[in-house]
C-alpha positions as CSV (number, residue, x, y, z in Angstrom):
1,X,0.0,0.0,0.0
2,X,1.3,3.5,-0.8
3,X,0.2,6.9,0.4
4,X,1.4,10.4,-0.2
5,X,3.0,12.4,2.6
6,X,2.5,16.2,3.1
7,X,5.0,17.0,0.3
8,X,3.3,14.7,-2.2
9,X,6.0,12.0,-2.1
10,X,4.8,8.4,-2.2
11,X,5.6,6.5,0.9
12,X,5.3,2.7,1.2
13,X,3.3,1.3,4.1
14,X,4.6,-2.1,5.4
15,X,1.3,-3.2,6.9
16,X,0.6,-6.9,6.9
17,X,-3.1,-6.9,7.5
18,X,-5.1,-10.0,6.9
19,X,-8.8,-10.4,6.5
20,X,-10.1,-11.9,9.8
21,X,-12.3,-14.9,10.0
22,X,-16.0,-14.0,10.2
23,X,-16.3,-16.6,12.9
24,X,-14.0,-14.6,15.3
25,X,-15.8,-13.8,18.5
26,X,-16.0,-10.2,19.5
27,X,-16.9,-9.5,23.2
28,X,-18.7,-6.2,23.7
29,X,-18.2,-4.4,27.0
30,X,-22.0,-4.8,27.6
31,X,-23.5,-7.9,26.2
32,X,-22.8,-11.3,24.8
33,X,-20.0,-12.2,22.4
34,X,-21.0,-12.6,18.8
35,X,-19.2,-13.6,15.6
36,X,-17.6,-10.8,13.6
37,X,-19.9,-11.7,10.7
38,X,-22.9,-10.9,12.9
39,X,-21.4,-7.4,13.7
40,X,-21.0,-6.9,10.0
41,X,-24.5,-7.8,9.0
42,X,-25.7,-4.2,8.5
43,X,-22.7,-1.9,8.8
44,X,-19.0,-1.8,8.2
45,X,-16.7,-1.5,11.2
46,X,-14.4,1.5,12.0
47,X,-12.2,0.1,14.7
48,X,-9.5,1.8,16.7
49,X,-7.4,-0.8,18.6
50,X,-5.9,0.4,21.9
51,X,-3.8,-1.2,24.6
52,X,-4.6,0.5,28.0
53,X,-1.2,-0.3,29.4
54,X,0.9,1.7,26.9
55,X,1.7,5.4,26.6
56,X,1.1,5.2,22.9
57,X,-2.6,4.3,23.3
58,X,-3.0,7.0,26.0
59,X,-1.5,9.6,23.7
60,X,-3.8,8.8,20.8
61,X,-7.1,8.4,22.8
62,X,-8.3,12.0,22.4
63,X,-7.6,11.9,18.7
64,X,-9.2,8.5,18.3
65,X,-12.4,9.7,20.1
66,X,-12.5,12.8,17.8
67,X,-12.2,10.6,14.7
68,X,-14.8,8.1,15.8
69,X,-17.2,10.9,16.7
70,X,-17.0,12.2,13.1
71,X,-18.5,8.9,12.0
72,X,-20.9,8.3,14.8
73,X,-24.1,8.9,12.7
74,X,-22.7,7.5,9.5
75,X,-23.5,4.0,8.1
76,X,-20.5,2.5,9.9
77,X,-20.3,0.9,13.3
78,X,-17.7,2.9,15.2
79,X,-15.9,1.0,17.9
80,X,-12.9,0.7,20.1
81,X,-11.1,-2.6,20.6
82,X,-9.3,-2.7,24.0
83,X,-6.7,-5.4,24.7
84,X,-8.0,-5.8,28.2
85,X,-10.8,-7.1,30.4
86,X,-14.0,-5.2,30.8
87,X,-13.0,-3.7,34.1
88,X,-9.7,-2.6,32.7
89,X,-11.4,-1.1,29.6
90,X,-13.8,0.9,31.8
91,X,-10.9,2.3,33.8
92,X,-8.9,3.3,30.7
93,X,-11.8,4.7,28.7
94,X,-13.7,6.4,31.5
95,X,-16.8,8.0,30.1
96,X,-15.9,6.9,26.5
97,X,-16.8,3.4,27.6
98,X,-20.5,4.5,27.6
99,X,-20.2,6.6,24.4
100,X,-18.8,4.0,22.0
101,X,-19.2,0.3,21.3
102,X,-16.2,-1.3,23.0
103,X,-14.9,-4.7,22.3
104,X,-12.7,-6.4,24.9
105,X,-9.9,-8.5,23.5
106,X,-7.7,-9.5,26.5
107,X,-6.1,-12.5,24.8
108,X,-5.6,-10.4,21.6
109,X,-7.4,-13.0,19.5
110,X,-9.0,-10.4,17.3
111,X,-5.7,-8.4,17.1
112,X,-4.0,-11.7,15.9
113,X,-6.8,-12.2,13.3
114,X,-6.2,-8.7,12.0
115,X,-2.5,-9.4,11.6
116,X,-1.6,-6.2,13.6
117,X,2.0,-5.7,14.7
118,X,1.6,-2.3,16.4
119,X,-1.0,-0.7,18.6
120,X,-2.7,1.8,18.3
121,X,-4.3,0.9,15.1
122,X,-7.1,2.2,13.0
123,X,-8.8,-0.6,10.9
124,X,-11.7,-0.3,8.4
125,X,-13.5,-3.6,8.0
126,X,-16.1,-3.8,5.2
127,X,-19.4,-5.8,5.5
128,X,-17.8,-8.6,3.5
129,X,-15.0,-8.9,6.1
130,X,-12.3,-7.4,3.9
131,X,-9.9,-4.7,5.1
132,X,-9.4,-2.1,2.4
133,X,-7.5,0.4,4.7
134,X,-5.7,0.3,8.0
135,X,-3.0,2.1,9.9
136,X,-0.7,1.1,12.8
137,X,1.1,3.3,15.2
138,X,0.3,7.0,14.8
139,X,0.9,8.6,11.4
140,X,-1.6,11.3,10.5
141,X,-1.4,10.6,6.8
142,X,-2.0,6.9,7.2
143,X,-4.9,7.5,9.6
144,X,-6.3,10.1,7.2
145,X,-6.1,7.5,4.4
146,X,-8.3,5.1,6.5
147,X,-10.8,7.9,7.4
148,X,-11.0,8.9,3.7
149,X,-11.8,5.3,2.7
150,X,-14.6,5.1,5.3
151,X,-16.0,8.6,4.4
152,X,-16.0,7.7,0.7
153,X,-17.7,4.3,1.3
154,X,-20.5,5.7,3.5
155,X,-20.8,9.1,1.7
156,X,-19.8,11.0,4.9
157,X,-17.6,14.0,5.7
158,X,-14.0,13.4,6.4
159,X,-12.5,14.3,9.8
160,X,-9.6,16.7,9.9
161,X,-6.4,14.7,10.4
162,X,-4.1,15.9,11.8
163,X,-6.0,18.4,13.9
164,X,-4.6,20.9,16.5
165,X,-3.6,19.0,19.6
166,X,-2.9,15.7,17.8
167,X,0.4,14.1,18.8
168,X,3.5,14.0,16.5
169,X,4.1,10.8,14.6
170,X,5.1,7.8,16.7
171,X,5.6,4.1,16.3
172,X,3.1,1.9,18.2
173,X,3.8,-0.6,20.9
174,X,4.0,-4.3,20.0
175,X,0.5,-5.7,19.3
176,X,1.3,-9.2,20.3
177,X,2.9,-9.7,23.7
């Protein structure tokens, strides 16, 4: 995958994202686990994957919330995937735990299915289970590319990325520990 940086130069993205199995179980913070295919019945997924025990996920949380809020009324199911238990997710997310659909992935089964190597990550999963766009770590251009794919697919306005207050580019923490 290639994307343009701010100067118009093409940069190569070394993401190794795989399409997850539609049978992968996703455990919401409130409710029973269901297969990924069931979560994709009506809407695409716009997922931001966070690890509550890393600085990198804490640094990006306000930006992640802003981006997901942009799509909250669009034809996409916005969500946060937390690599923690429900109690740990609530502590990390605070009031955001009630604002967004939150999936708990303490064993990182979904993270493994996605083929992620770094967290935080922004992943767009289409209704058919394919992943046309994703970003790992924090790179504003890469995250903007994901947001643009989503906005185009659901005919929605694009969030401003980067926005004032967003962090500088950083590498994510290891996704699989």
